[in-house]
C-alpha positions as CSV (number, residue, x, y, z in Angstrom):
1,M,-14.3,-20.3,5.5
2,R,-11.0,-20.5,3.7
3,P,-10.4,-19.3,0.1
4,A,-10.3,-21.8,-2.7
5,L,-6.9,-23.4,-2.9
6,A,-6.7,-22.4,-6.6
7,G,-6.4,-18.8,-5.5
8,V,-3.9,-19.3,-2.7
9,G,-1.1,-17.7,-4.7
10,L,-3.0,-14.4,-4.6
11,L,-3.0,-14.4,-0.8
12,A,0.8,-13.8,-0.6
13,L,2.0,-10.4,0.3
14,A,4.4,-10.9,-2.6
15,A,5.7,-13.5,-5.0
16,C,9.0,-11.7,-5.7
17,E,10.5,-14.3,-8.0
18,N,7.6,-14.1,-10.4
19,A,7.5,-10.3,-11.2
20,P,9.3,-8.6,-14.1
21,R,12.4,-6.8,-13.1
22,N,14.1,-3.5,-14.0
23,N,11.0,-1.9,-15.4
24,A,11.0,1.4,-17.1
25,P,10.6,4.5,-14.8
26,N,7.1,5.4,-13.8
27,P,5.5,8.2,-16.0
28,L,5.1,11.7,-14.6
29,L,2.0,11.8,-12.4
30,P,-0.4,14.6,-11.2
31,T,0.5,15.9,-7.8
32,L,-2.2,18.3,-6.8
33,A,-5.9,18.7,-7.0
34,V,-8.3,21.1,-5.3
35,G,-11.9,20.3,-4.3
36,S,-14.9,22.5,-3.6
37,A,-18.6,22.1,-2.8
38,V,-19.4,21.8,-6.5
39,P,-18.1,18.6,-8.1
40,N,-15.5,19.3,-10.9
41,D,-15.3,22.9,-9.8
42,N,-11.6,24.0,-10.1
43,A,-12.1,27.2,-8.1
44,E,-9.6,28.2,-5.4
45,I,-10.0,26.8,-1.9
46,S,-12.8,28.5,0.1
47,T,-11.4,30.3,3.1
48,S,-14.7,29.4,4.9
49,R,-13.8,25.8,4.8
50,D,-17.1,25.0,3.1
51,A,-15.1,22.8,0.8
52,I,-13.1,19.6,0.4
53,E,-9.4,20.4,0.1
54,L,-7.1,17.8,-1.6
55,A,-3.5,17.2,-2.4
56,G,-1.6,14.1,-3.4
57,E,-0.8,11.5,-6.1
58,L,-4.2,11.2,-7.8
59,T,-3.4,8.1,-9.8
60,Q,-3.7,4.3,-9.6
61,G,-1.7,3.1,-6.6
62,G,-1.6,6.7,-5.3
63,W,-2.9,8.6,-2.3
64,V,-4.6,11.8,-1.2
65,K,-4.5,13.9,2.0
66,G,-6.9,16.7,2.7
67,L,-9.5,18.5,4.8
68,V,-13.2,18.1,4.9
69,P,-15.5,21.0,6.0
70,R,-16.1,21.9,9.6
71,G,-19.1,20.0,11.0
72,T,-18.5,16.9,8.9
73,E,-20.2,13.9,10.5
74,L,-19.3,11.3,7.9
75,A,-16.7,11.2,5.1
76,T,-16.4,8.5,2.5
77,L,-14.3,7.6,-0.6
78,G,-16.6,5.5,-2.6
79,D,-17.8,2.8,-0.2
80,T,-15.0,3.2,2.3
81,R,-15.6,5.3,5.4
82,L,-12.7,7.6,6.2
83,S,-11.1,8.3,9.5
84,V,-11.2,12.0,10.1
85,E,-9.3,14.0,12.7
86,T,-11.1,16.6,14.8
87,D,-9.6,19.4,12.6
88,G,-10.9,17.7,9.5
89,R,-7.7,16.1,8.2
90,F,-7.9,12.7,6.5
91,F,-6.0,10.2,4.4
92,A,-7.3,8.0,1.5
93,A,-5.8,6.1,-1.4
94,F,-6.5,4.4,-4.8
95,D,-5.9,0.8,-5.6
96,R,-3.5,-0.3,-8.4
97,D,-6.6,-1.3,-10.5
98,A,-8.8,1.7,-9.6
99,T,-10.9,2.8,-12.6
100,G,-13.2,5.7,-13.3
101,P,-13.7,8.8,-11.1
102,A,-13.7,8.3,-7.3
103,I,-16.3,10.3,-5.3
104,L,-15.2,11.8,-2.0
105,R,-18.3,12.7,0.0
106,A,-18.7,14.7,3.3
107,T,-22.0,14.7,5.1
108,L,-22.4,17.7,7.4
109,E,-24.2,18.1,10.7
110,D,-26.8,20.4,9.0
111,G,-27.6,17.6,6.5
112,R,-25.7,19.1,3.5
113,V,-23.7,16.7,1.4
114,I,-20.5,18.1,-0.2
115,E,-18.9,16.0,-2.9
116,R,-15.6,16.0,-4.9
117,Q,-15.0,13.9,-8.0
118,I,-11.5,12.7,-8.2
119,D,-10.4,11.6,-11.6
120,V,-7.9,8.8,-10.9
121,A,-5.3,8.9,-13.6
122,P,-4.5,5.5,-15.2
123,R,-0.9,4.2,-15.2
124,A,1.1,2.5,-17.9
125,W,2.1,-0.6,-16.0
126,N,5.0,-2.8,-17.2
127,I,3.3,-5.8,-18.7
128,E,5.5,-8.7,-20.0
129,H,4.1,-11.3,-22.3
130,V,5.8,-14.6,-22.0
131,N,5.4,-17.6,-24.3
132,V,5.1,-20.2,-21.5
133,A,2.1,-21.6,-19.7
134,K,1.2,-20.1,-16.3
135,R,2.2,-22.3,-13.4
136,S,-0.8,-23.8,-11.6
137,G,-2.1,-21.8,-8.7
138,G,-3.3,-24.9,-7.0
139,S,-1.8,-25.9,-3.7
140,S,-2.0,-29.0,-1.6
141,E,-4.1,-29.4,1.5
142,A,-0.9,-30.0,3.5
143,W,0.6,-26.7,2.3
144,W,-2.6,-24.8,3.1
145,K,-2.6,-26.3,6.6
146,K,0.6,-24.5,7.2
147,R,-0.3,-21.4,5.2
148,E,-3.8,-20.7,6.6
149,P,-2.7,-19.5,10.1
150,E,-0.1,-17.3,8.5
151,W,-2.7,-15.7,6.1
152,L,-5.1,-15.2,9.0
153,A,-2.4,-13.5,11.1
154,I,-1.6,-11.1,8.3
155,K,-5.3,-10.4,7.8
156,V,-5.9,-9.7,11.5
157,A,-2.8,-7.5,11.8
158,R,-3.9,-5.3,8.9
159,E,-7.3,-4.8,10.5
160,K,-5.9,-3.4,13.8
161,V,-6.5,0.2,14.7
162,T,-3.7,1.6,16.8
163,G,-4.1,5.4,16.6
164,A,-0.8,5.7,14.8
165,T,-0.1,9.1,13.2
166,G,2.6,8.3,10.6
167,W,0.2,8.8,7.8
168,Q,0.6,12.5,8.3
169,Q,4.4,12.4,7.6
170,D,6.3,12.6,4.4
171,F,7.6,9.1,4.1
172,I,11.4,8.3,3.7
173,W,13.1,5.4,2.0
174,P,13.4,2.4,4.3
175,V,16.7,1.6,2.7
176,K,18.6,2.8,-0.4
177,G,19.8,0.4,-3.1
178,R,19.2,-1.0,-6.5
179,I,15.5,-1.3,-7.5
180,S,15.1,-4.9,-8.5
181,G,11.3,-5.0,-8.8
182,R,8.6,-2.3,-9.2
183,F,5.0,-2.2,-8.0
184,G,2.3,-3.1,-10.5
185,S,4.5,-5.1,-13.0
186,Q,2.8,-8.2,-14.3
187,R,3.4,-11.2,-16.6
188,I,0.8,-12.5,-19.1
189,Y,1.2,-16.2,-19.8
190,H,-0.3,-17.2,-23.2
191,G,-3.0,-14.6,-22.6
192,E,-3.6,-15.6,-18.9
193,P,-2.5,-12.8,-16.5
194,G,-0.4,-13.7,-13.5
195,S,-0.5,-11.8,-10.2
196,Y,1.0,-8.3,-10.4
197,H,3.9,-7.4,-8.2
198,S,2.5,-6.0,-5.0
199,G,5.4,-3.9,-3.7
200,L,8.8,-2.4,-4.3
201,D,11.9,-4.6,-4.2
202,I,15.1,-2.9,-3.1
203,A,18.4,-4.8,-3.2
204,P,21.1,-3.0,-1.1
205,G,22.9,-6.2,-0.1
206,A,22.4,-8.9,2.5
207,G,22.4,-7.7,6.1
208,T,21.8,-4.0,5.3
209,P,19.7,-2.3,8.0
210,F,16.3,-0.9,7.0
211,V,14.3,1.7,8.9
212,A,10.7,2.7,9.4
213,P,9.6,5.0,6.6
214,A,7.1,6.7,9.0
215,D,6.0,6.5,12.6
216,G,3.7,3.6,13.5
217,V,2.9,0.6,15.6
218,V,4.2,-2.9,14.9
219,V,1.0,-5.0,14.4
220,L,2.9,-8.2,13.3
221,A,6.5,-9.4,13.7
222,A,6.6,-13.0,12.4
223,D,9.4,-15.4,11.9
224,N,9.8,-17.7,8.9
225,F,6.4,-17.4,7.2
226,S,6.3,-19.8,4.2
227,L,6.2,-17.0,1.6
228,E,7.2,-13.8,3.3
229,G,9.9,-15.2,5.5
230,N,10.6,-12.9,8.4
231,L,7.8,-10.3,8.2
232,L,7.0,-7.0,9.7
233,I,3.8,-5.1,9.4
234,I,3.6,-1.5,10.7
235,D,0.3,0.4,11.1
236,H,0.7,4.1,10.2
237,G,-2.9,5.0,11.1
238,H,-6.0,5.8,9.1
239,G,-6.0,2.4,7.4
240,L,-2.5,2.7,6.0
241,N,0.1,0.1,6.7
242,S,3.6,-1.1,5.5
243,A,4.8,-4.6,5.2
244,F,8.5,-5.6,5.0
245,L,9.3,-9.1,3.7
246,H,12.3,-11.5,3.6
247,A,14.3,-9.9,6.4
248,S,17.3,-11.7,7.8
249,R,16.6,-10.2,11.3
250,L,13.8,-8.3,13.0
251,M,14.7,-5.6,15.5
252,V,11.2,-4.9,16.9
253,R,8.3,-6.8,18.3
254,E,4.6,-6.7,18.0
255,G,3.1,-3.8,19.9
256,D,6.3,-1.7,19.7
257,Q,5.9,2.0,18.7
258,V,8.4,2.9,16.1
259,T,9.6,6.3,14.9
260,Q,10.5,7.4,11.4
261,G,14.1,6.4,10.6
262,Q,14.3,3.8,13.4
263,H,16.2,0.6,12.6
264,I,13.6,-2.1,12.4
265,G,15.3,-5.0,10.6
266,N,18.0,-6.2,8.2
267,V,17.7,-7.2,4.6
268,G,17.7,-10.9,3.8
269,A,16.3,-13.7,1.6
270,S,14.1,-15.5,4.0
271,G,10.8,-17.1,2.7
272,R,10.3,-17.3,-1.0
273,A,12.9,-15.1,-2.5
274,T,15.5,-15.6,-5.2
275,G,18.1,-13.4,-3.5
276,P,18.5,-10.9,-0.7
277,H,16.3,-7.9,-1.0
278,L,13.7,-5.9,0.9
279,H,10.1,-6.2,-0.4
280,W,8.2,-3.1,0.8
281,S,4.5,-3.0,0.3
282,L,1.8,-0.5,1.3
283,K,-1.9,-1.0,1.7
284,W,-4.8,1.3,2.6
285,H,-7.7,-1.0,3.7
286,D,-7.9,-3.4,0.7
287,A,-6.2,-1.1,-1.8
288,R,-2.6,-1.9,-2.8
289,L,-0.4,1.2,-3.2
290,D,2.8,2.1,-5.0
291,P,5.6,2.9,-2.4
292,L,7.4,5.0,-5.1
293,L,4.5,7.5,-4.8
294,F,5.2,8.0,-1.1
295,V,8.9,8.9,-1.2
296,A,11.1,11.5,-2.8
297,P,13.0,10.3,-5.9
298,E,16.4,8.9,-5.3
299,A,19.3,11.0,-6.5
């Protein structure tokens, strides 16, 4: 079953020409949290590993890495089952619109259940109110006939499990340049919200090489998609993947293993773009994430 055509605009990885630009810098964010067997207990980490250990950007669009106790048979964040390494390491993340506390739960072999409540900090997104009507999200049957296989290819690619381990790394910038669009920004048209910007736009100039921000496996390398143009999706493992849109050239193919810093494409303006730039988006399962929370600040 295909989605209703009125919502097709939401299926795009990005609609870069519709997002507010040059937003104010993100506010300071929390960077560390510690979990124990008692929810909301801020005690030090237990050396017996009878605890959940956490560190990360615990905010909307952010992420968390940690350790679950030895003997964990099942770990979940809310309703999402986590992939857990044999030594207990895991990765999880929080959607741009995540609300309320998130419960991280570890079920042990002996039947005990250890929980950690994570208070996901809200963000002050850049919201622009415009005094014009929102453009219709409706699309023709002819347009959807072309778009549907593209949308399905993206969906299938993001569901692939490759065993990649890039999620363990500290991510690097795929390219340096002017930030022309920030994650999470949104326009409100006469009180009707438009889609928020789903990634980070970097404009270093047409043809500039961009690199893999972390190790991974190419799960999609597509030419001339109607919205994304030349598109790469790289799986970093544990449900985390990167997408790179509007490239002028792709340097890797589906199935290739890539290493952090490897040249994977060149910046362009293919697809629906108002000018040459790299749109970089990150997802963890269905959660959309802010790439700025994965990389060190630019000098």
